[in-house]
N, C-alpha and C positions, 0 to 999 in steps of 0.2 A: 504493499499499499504506500502511496506517495503522500507526503505531507510538506507542501511548499514552505520554505522558510528563508530567512535572510541572514543566515549564519555567515556565508561566504562574503556577502556584501559588507557586513559589520566588521569582519575580520580584516578584509582588504582596506577598509576605511581607516582602520587602526594600524595599518602597515605591519600586520602580524602574520607570520608564516603559519602554515597548517601545523607544523611540528610544535611551534611555540604555544598555539592555542590548545592543542591536544595535551601538552605537558601541563599547562596551567589548569586545565579542566580535569586532569587525571584520567583521561581516556586515551585510547590508541589512535594513531593517525588513520587507521583503517576505518575505525568507527566514525571519526570526523568526516572522512570522505563519503561514507554512506549517508550521513546526516546532510551534508552539503548537496548531495544528489537528490534529496528530498525523501529519503527513507525515514520511516517512523522511528522515534527513539523514546526511551522511557522518560518519565517526568524527572527522575533523579538525574539523568544525563542532561536534560534540558537545564536543570538548576545549576549543574556544574559549568555548563557552557555560559550561562548568564553571568555567573559569578566571575568567570575567567575574563569576560568582556566588560567587567566593571558595571554590570546592570543589576538591578534589584529583581527579585522573583516577580513582583507585581508589574514589572515592565516586560513580561513574557510576550505580550502581544506584539511588541516591536520586532521580535525575531521569529517566533513561532505562531503560525496562524491557528 
């Protein structure tokens, strides 16, 4: 199932590499690749990505639809 998101857009705006975001979020680069392609991820993974992008959990709608 696809779940469009703006992870890649936010990451690139911060001039952050995939490896750096994955490390900060505590996820693998492979997982990040799947998420950026629009694959569904767990809520806990979304939270980790939001925190790594310096966003609050209540700003989830900015990244994840």
